[in-house]
N, CA, C and O of each residue as an XYZ file, in Angstrom:
524
protein
N       0.440     23.559      7.973
C       0.899     22.370      8.663
C       2.339     22.029      8.289
O       3.089     21.525      9.125
N       2.736     22.299      7.042
C       4.085     21.976      6.619
C       5.138     22.641      7.484
O       6.154     22.022      7.799
N       4.914     23.911      7.881
C       5.890     24.645      8.653
C       6.203     23.997      9.995
O       7.300     24.172     10.526
N       5.274     23.269     10.535
C       5.476     22.633     11.832
C       6.423     21.442     11.751
O       6.947     21.000     12.773
N       6.642     20.932     10.575
C       7.433     19.703     10.409
C       8.591     19.908      9.439
O       8.958     18.991      8.704
N       9.173     21.124      9.435
C      10.312     21.405      8.550
C      10.013     21.092      7.090
O      10.832     20.478      6.406
N       8.856     21.505      6.614
C       8.492     21.292      5.212
C       7.929     19.920      4.909
O       7.587     19.627      3.763
N       7.828     19.082      5.915
C       7.295     17.737      5.708
C       5.821     17.702      6.093
O       5.387     18.401      7.009
N       5.080     16.898      5.397
C       3.660     16.735      5.666
C       3.387     15.356      6.251
O       4.098     14.392      5.968
N       2.350     15.282      7.065
C       1.904     14.004      7.610
C       1.320     13.169      6.471
O       0.576     13.680      5.634
N       1.658     11.900      6.448
C       1.034     10.981      5.496
C       0.609      9.729      6.233
O       1.106      9.425      7.318
N      -0.327      9.003      5.621
C      -0.796      7.731      6.146
C      -0.586      6.671      5.068
O      -0.619      6.968      3.874
N      -0.374      5.454      5.499
C      -0.268      4.370      4.522
C      -0.776      3.069      5.107
O      -0.800      2.863      6.320
N      -1.180      2.205      4.198
C      -1.601      0.851      4.559
C      -1.057     -0.108      3.515
O      -1.031      0.197      2.322
N      -0.626     -1.263      3.977
C      -0.215     -2.322      3.056
C      -1.446     -2.958      2.426
O      -2.516     -2.998      3.034
N      -1.287     -3.445      1.223
C      -2.307     -4.274      0.582
C      -1.817     -5.701      0.661
O      -0.717     -6.014      0.205
N      -2.624     -6.559      1.233
C      -2.257     -7.959      1.419
C      -3.144     -8.836      0.545
O      -4.336     -8.573      0.379
N      -2.549     -9.867     -0.002
C      -3.314    -10.850     -0.768
C      -3.446    -12.085      0.103
O      -2.457    -12.670      0.545
N      -4.695    -12.466      0.338
C      -5.029    -13.622      1.168
C      -5.784    -14.597      0.261
O      -7.010    -14.530      0.166
N      -5.052    -15.509     -0.414
C      -5.713    -16.351     -1.416
C      -6.765    -17.300     -0.847
O      -7.744    -17.620     -1.520
N      -6.564    -17.748      0.389
C      -7.550    -18.618      1.040
C      -7.856    -18.005      2.399
O      -7.162    -18.253      3.385
N      -8.900    -17.208      2.425
C      -9.236    -16.434      3.620
C      -9.325    -17.322      4.858
O      -8.938    -16.907      5.950
N      -9.830    -18.532      4.695
C      -9.999    -19.424      5.848
C      -8.662    -19.827      6.466
O      -8.614    -20.174      7.646
N      -7.574    -19.790      5.690
C      -6.252    -20.157      6.224
C      -5.516    -18.959      6.818
O      -4.669    -19.130      7.694
N      -5.826    -17.757      6.359
C      -5.208    -16.555      6.901
C      -3.791    -16.279      6.432
O      -3.167    -15.322      6.890
N      -3.265    -17.105      5.519
C      -1.919    -16.869      4.998
C      -1.972    -15.731      3.988
O      -2.942    -15.591      3.243
N      -0.899    -14.904      3.971
C      -0.937    -13.743      3.090
C       0.447    -13.348      2.624
O       1.462    -13.720      3.211
N       0.451    -12.572      1.535
C       1.669    -11.904      1.082
C       1.332    -10.430      0.893
O       0.190    -10.073      0.603
N       2.337     -9.585      1.061
C       2.157     -8.164      0.778
C       2.239     -7.954     -0.727
O       3.112     -8.509     -1.393
N       1.316     -7.143     -1.261
C       1.284     -6.935     -2.710
C       1.160     -5.468     -3.095
O       1.020     -5.154     -4.277
N       1.208     -4.570     -2.128
C       1.127     -3.162     -2.483
C       1.023     -2.282     -1.261
O       0.998     -2.747     -0.122
N       0.964     -0.998     -1.538
C       0.839      0.006     -0.489
C      -0.024      1.147     -1.019
O       0.061      1.516     -2.191
N      -0.856      1.696     -0.138
C      -1.667      2.868     -0.460
C      -1.194      3.996      0.449
O      -1.153      3.848      1.670
N      -0.838      5.125     -0.161
C      -0.335      6.281      0.583
C      -1.295      7.446      0.409
O      -1.756      7.727     -0.698
N      -1.592      8.124      1.518
C      -2.493      9.277      1.511
C      -1.841     10.435      2.262
O      -1.319     10.255      3.362
N      -1.875     11.615      1.664
C      -1.367     12.825      2.293
C      -2.448     13.895      2.164
O      -2.658     14.462      1.092
N      -3.122     14.155      3.273
C      -4.238     15.118      3.266
C      -3.791     16.504      2.833
O      -4.473     17.149      2.036
N      -2.645     16.980      3.349
C      -2.171     18.333      3.044
C      -1.966     18.550      1.551
O      -2.078     19.676      1.067
N      -1.670     17.490      0.824
C      -1.420     17.604     -0.621
C      -2.551     17.022     -1.464
O      -2.448     16.938     -2.688
N      -3.634     16.620     -0.792
C      -4.760     15.994     -1.494
C      -4.267     14.866     -2.402
O      -4.638     14.773     -3.572
N      -3.431     14.028     -1.831
C      -2.721     12.991     -2.577
C      -3.128     11.620     -2.076
O      -3.160     11.371     -0.870
N      -3.440     10.731     -3.008
C      -3.613      9.323     -2.688
C      -3.072      8.522     -3.871
O      -3.355      8.833     -5.028
N      -2.291      7.489     -3.563
C      -1.685      6.693     -4.630
C      -1.460      5.273     -4.132
O      -1.126      5.057     -2.967
N      -1.645      4.321     -5.014
C      -1.337      2.921     -4.714
C      -0.207      2.471     -5.621
O      -0.180      2.783     -6.811
N       0.708      1.742     -5.046
C       1.766      1.072     -5.812
C       1.636     -0.412     -5.504
O       1.518     -0.805     -4.343
N       1.659     -1.230     -6.543
C       1.488     -2.665     -6.331
C       2.586     -3.459     -7.022
O       3.188     -3.011     -7.998
N       2.824     -4.635     -6.494
C       3.759     -5.593     -7.074
C       3.308     -6.970     -6.613
O       3.222     -7.228     -5.412
N       3.022     -7.848     -7.553
C       2.553     -9.185     -7.218
C       3.630    -10.211     -7.540
O       4.017    -10.373     -8.697
N       4.107    -10.899     -6.519
C       5.080    -11.980     -6.682
C       4.275    -13.267     -6.869
O       3.832    -13.890     -5.904
N       4.098    -13.648     -8.133
C       3.268    -14.814     -8.456
C       3.777    -16.091     -7.811
O       2.985    -16.917     -7.356
N       5.082    -16.258     -7.768
C       5.655    -17.474     -7.181
C       5.295    -17.611     -5.707
O       4.900    -18.685     -5.253
N       5.432    -16.528     -4.972
C       5.081    -16.551     -3.545
C       3.586    -16.777     -3.361
O       3.163    -17.493     -2.453
N       2.785    -16.155     -4.240
C       1.335    -16.316     -4.142
C       0.933    -17.767     -4.410
O       0.123    -18.335     -3.678
N       1.501    -18.362     -5.458
C       1.168    -19.753     -5.799
C       1.679    -20.733     -4.735
O       1.144    -21.834     -4.601
N       2.707    -20.340     -3.983
C       3.188    -21.192     -2.886
C       2.124    -21.292     -1.788
O       2.044    -22.304     -1.091
N       1.314    -20.252     -1.637
C       0.231    -20.288     -0.654
C      -0.987    -21.028     -1.179
O      -1.701    -21.687     -0.423
N      -1.221    -20.911     -2.502
C      -2.392    -21.562     -3.104
C      -2.099    -21.787     -4.581
O      -2.123    -20.850     -5.379
N      -1.824    -23.024     -4.933
C      -1.469    -23.362     -6.312
C      -2.594    -23.060     -7.301
O      -2.344    -22.929     -8.499
N      -3.821    -22.949     -6.816
C      -4.974    -22.749     -7.703
C      -5.538    -21.330     -7.637
O      -6.654    -21.083     -8.094
N      -4.777    -20.409     -7.076
C      -5.256    -19.030     -6.924
C      -5.555    -18.406     -8.299
O      -4.873    -18.698     -9.281
N      -6.553    -17.570     -8.352
C      -6.925    -16.850     -9.569
C      -6.020    -15.617     -9.695
O      -6.388    -14.524     -9.265
N      -4.840    -15.800    -10.285
C      -3.851    -14.725    -10.397
C      -4.425    -13.551    -11.188
O      -4.211    -12.396    -10.820
N      -5.152    -13.835    -12.273
C      -5.744    -12.744    -13.057
C      -6.742    -11.952    -12.219
O      -6.810    -10.728    -12.331
N      -7.509    -12.631    -11.392
C      -8.463    -11.958    -10.514
C      -7.763    -11.083     -9.484
O      -8.217     -9.978     -9.189
N      -6.649    -11.582     -8.933
C      -5.875    -10.800     -7.966
C      -5.301     -9.562     -8.647
O      -5.372     -8.459     -8.105
N      -4.731     -9.751     -9.841
C      -4.178     -8.606    -10.576
C      -5.274     -7.573    -10.877
O      -5.037     -6.369    -10.776
N      -6.451     -8.036    -11.240
C      -7.566     -7.122    -11.525
C      -7.958     -6.344    -10.268
O      -8.250     -5.151    -10.345
N      -7.966     -7.009     -9.122
C      -8.309     -6.337     -7.864
C      -7.253     -5.283     -7.511
O      -7.598     -4.200     -7.038
N      -5.989     -5.586     -7.735
C      -4.923     -4.619     -7.466
C      -5.015     -3.431     -8.426
O      -4.814     -2.286     -8.021
N      -5.318     -3.705     -9.693
C      -5.509     -2.610    -10.662
C      -6.692     -1.739    -10.268
O      -6.655     -0.523    -10.454
N      -7.739     -2.346     -9.727
C      -8.908     -1.574     -9.295
C      -8.528     -0.614     -8.175
O      -8.985      0.529     -8.160
N      -7.700     -1.063     -7.238
C      -7.234     -0.186     -6.165
C      -6.458      0.985     -6.752
O      -6.668      2.134     -6.365
N      -5.560      0.690     -7.689
C      -4.795      1.763     -8.335
C      -5.738      2.740     -9.033
O      -5.534      3.952     -8.967
N      -6.763      2.222     -9.697
C      -7.725      3.070    -10.402
C      -8.510      3.969     -9.465
O      -8.768      5.131     -9.780
N      -8.884      3.441     -8.331
C      -9.617      4.255     -7.349
C      -8.730      5.398     -6.871
O      -9.214      6.513     -6.673
N      -7.455      5.140     -6.685
C      -6.539      6.200     -6.261
C      -6.394      7.274     -7.329
O      -6.358      8.463     -7.009
N      -6.311      6.874     -8.583
C      -6.162      7.822     -9.679
C      -7.384      8.739     -9.766
O      -7.268      9.922    -10.087
N      -8.533      8.179     -9.479
C      -9.770      8.962     -9.534
C     -10.323      9.025    -10.951
O      -9.902      8.271    -11.829
N     -11.255      9.919    -11.158
C     -11.865     10.059    -12.469
C     -12.591      8.794    -12.879
O     -13.082      8.049    -12.031
N     -12.658      8.555    -14.154
C     -13.401      7.427    -14.709
C     -12.922      6.076    -14.149
O     -13.726      5.167    -13.948
N     -11.613      5.951    -13.899
C     -11.054      4.687    -13.388
C     -11.528      4.364    -11.977
O     -11.419      3.220    -11.536
N     -12.052      5.359    -11.262
C     -12.451      5.154     -9.874
C     -13.854      4.591     -9.737
O     -14.280      4.278     -8.625
N     -14.582      4.452    -10.836
C     -15.929      3.902    -10.762
C     -16.828      4.742     -9.885
O     -16.917      5.955    -10.075
N     -17.499      4.119     -8.924
C     -18.429      4.827     -8.044
C     -17.738      5.890     -7.194
O     -18.390      6.825     -6.730
N     -16.438      5.759     -6.987
C     -15.702      6.719     -6.165
C     -15.176      7.903     -6.977
O     -14.418      8.722     -6.457
N     -15.569      7.999     -8.238
C     -15.030      9.018     -9.140
C     -15.167     10.432     -8.596
O     -14.260     11.245     -8.775
N     -16.267     10.743     -7.944
C     -16.481     12.097     -7.444
C     -15.943     12.350     -6.050
O     -16.017     13.474     -5.552
N     -15.401     11.322     -5.414
C     -14.906     11.473     -4.042
C     -13.526     12.132     -4.024
O     -12.746     11.987     -4.965
N     -13.238     12.852     -2.952
C     -11.908     13.446     -2.819
C     -10.912     12.352     -2.400
O     -11.299     11.223     -2.098
N      -9.633     12.712     -2.389
C      -8.567     11.744     -2.095
C      -8.772     11.079     -0.734
O      -8.568      9.873     -0.599
N      -9.172     11.849      0.265
C      -9.365     11.295      1.606
C     -10.465     10.257      1.660
O     -10.301      9.209      2.285
N     -11.586     10.536      1.013
C     -12.689      9.560      0.995
C     -12.284      8.297      0.249
O     -12.628      7.192      0.667
N     -11.552      8.453     -0.858
C     -11.098      7.266     -1.601
C     -10.153      6.437     -0.744
O     -10.258      5.210     -0.728
N      -9.217      7.090     -0.020
C      -8.296      6.365      0.862
C      -9.071      5.629      1.947
O      -8.834      4.444      2.180
N      -9.984      6.310      2.604
C     -10.758      5.687      3.687
C     -11.568      4.493      3.181
O     -11.701      3.486      3.877
N     -12.105      4.610      1.977
C     -12.861      3.490      1.413
C     -11.923      2.306      1.165
O     -12.279      1.161      1.444
N     -10.731      2.581      0.643
C      -9.785      1.505      0.336
C      -9.254      0.798      1.576
O      -8.957     -0.396      1.525
N      -9.130      1.518      2.691
C      -8.557      0.897      3.887
C      -9.615      0.286      4.800
O      -9.279     -0.266      5.847
N     -10.878      0.378      4.420
C     -11.937     -0.226      5.227
C     -11.749     -1.748      5.246
O     -11.474     -2.346      4.206
N     -11.893     -2.370      6.406
C     -11.714     -3.829      6.494
C     -12.690     -4.564      5.570
O     -13.847     -4.170      5.419
N     -12.199     -5.620      4.971
C     -13.040     -6.462      4.116
C     -12.469     -7.868      4.112
O     -11.304     -8.079      4.447
N     -13.288     -8.813      3.734
C     -12.836    -10.209      3.748
C     -12.722    -10.747      2.334
O     -13.168    -11.856      2.041
N     -12.125     -9.955      1.463
C     -11.889    -10.386      0.092
C     -10.457    -10.882     -0.025
O      -9.725    -10.913      0.965
N     -10.061    -11.264     -1.208
C      -8.708    -11.783     -1.427
C      -7.667    -10.680     -1.233
O      -6.595    -10.941     -0.687
N      -7.961     -9.450     -1.670
C      -7.055     -8.319     -1.447
C      -7.601     -7.511     -0.268
O      -8.712     -6.985     -0.316
N      -6.789     -7.428      0.790
C      -7.231     -6.778      2.031
C      -6.236     -5.697      2.448
O      -5.031     -5.850      2.247
N      -6.736     -4.610      3.025
C      -5.832     -3.590      3.561
C      -5.326     -3.987      4.937
O      -6.037     -4.634      5.707
N      -4.109     -3.602      5.238
C      -3.573     -3.790      6.577
C      -3.881     -2.566      7.427
O      -4.595     -1.668      6.983
N      -3.348     -2.523      8.646
C      -3.566     -1.362      9.508
C      -2.915     -0.103      8.925
O      -1.977     -0.184      8.132
N      -3.426      1.047      9.331
C      -2.900      2.330      8.854
C      -1.755      2.768      9.763
O      -1.839      2.685     10.988
N      -0.685      3.237      9.125
C       0.486      3.784      9.819
C       0.682      5.220      9.344
O       0.144      5.604      8.306
N       1.440      6.015     10.087
C       1.670      7.405      9.710
C       3.155      7.728      9.690
O       3.985      6.995     10.227
N       3.456      8.846      9.054
C       4.822      9.344      9.007
C       4.836     10.765      8.496
O       3.783     11.378      8.319
N       6.033     11.297      8.256
C       6.220     12.628      7.698
C       7.011     12.504      6.413
O       7.928     11.688      6.318
N       6.658     13.315      5.419
C       7.346     13.240      4.138
C       7.321     14.581      3.416
O       6.441     15.409      3.650
N       8.286     14.782      2.546
C       8.255     15.925      1.627
C       7.801     15.459      0.244
O       7.524     16.280     -0.631
N       7.725     14.130      0.048
C       7.421     13.563     -1.268
C       6.536     12.325     -1.114
O       7.054     11.212     -1.025
N       5.210     12.498     -1.080
C       4.332     11.335     -0.885
C       4.495     10.256     -1.962
O       4.441      9.067     -1.645
N       4.690     10.639     -3.211
C       4.860      9.641     -4.269
C       6.158      8.860     -4.067
O       6.194      7.643     -4.249
N       7.211      9.565     -3.693
C       8.480      8.895     -3.392
C       8.344      7.972     -2.193
O       8.975      6.917     -2.133
N       7.515      8.378     -1.242
C       7.259      7.550     -0.061
C       6.560      6.255     -0.465
O       6.862      5.187      0.067
N       5.623      6.355     -1.409
C       4.926      5.160     -1.889
C       5.922      4.174     -2.499
O       5.849      2.973     -2.240
N       6.844      4.679     -3.302
C       7.836      3.804     -3.920
C       8.786      3.231     -2.873
O       9.136      2.053     -2.944
N       9.206      4.037     -1.907
C      10.107      3.563     -0.837
C       9.448      2.448     -0.037
O      10.069      1.426      0.253
N       8.180      2.657      0.318
C       7.462      1.639      1.095
C       7.231      0.371      0.292
O       7.293     -0.728      0.843
N       6.966      0.505     -1.002
C       6.795     -0.678     -1.857
C       8.094     -1.500     -1.847
O       8.063     -2.721     -1.692
N       9.218     -0.823     -2.011
C      10.510     -1.529     -2.009
C      10.804     -2.165     -0.660
O      11.282     -3.298     -0.595
N      10.520     -1.443      0.415
C      10.851     -1.886      1.762
C       9.956     -3.024      2.247
O      10.432     -3.962      2.886
N       8.652     -2.939      1.943
C       7.685     -3.837      2.546
C       7.075     -4.890      1.614
O       6.458     -5.849      2.078
N       7.250     -4.709      0.305
C       6.553     -5.614     -0.619
C       7.518     -6.401     -1.494
O       7.392     -7.622     -1.586
N       8.453     -5.760     -2.125
C       9.310     -6.462     -3.095
C      10.297     -7.412     -2.484
O      11.064     -8.052     -3.203
């Protein structure tokens, strides 16, 4: 597949959004999950702007949000940190993470692109869309 795209591989990504009060629907971006099937790669990069989060909800459980973001990162890493998803391949872990849910940390829609460096893409998207 790489040869068809000048050495670049297709990747998918979704933003991670923090919705402190689901009933209000207000949110901030707090991370990105990147998946590249050709490289069996999945990675999450997160950044939580506490000030922006507290502006939406002064009583938000910041430690709980941070724990949820760390859990997403752990699922991407795989192994023991992935919990029940430990034996799943990168694609299954990505699909599980992007499944719609009504928790405080929610995935956004999936987008695609081409890259030669999925990890670099994760950092670029974090800078562009989250920080």
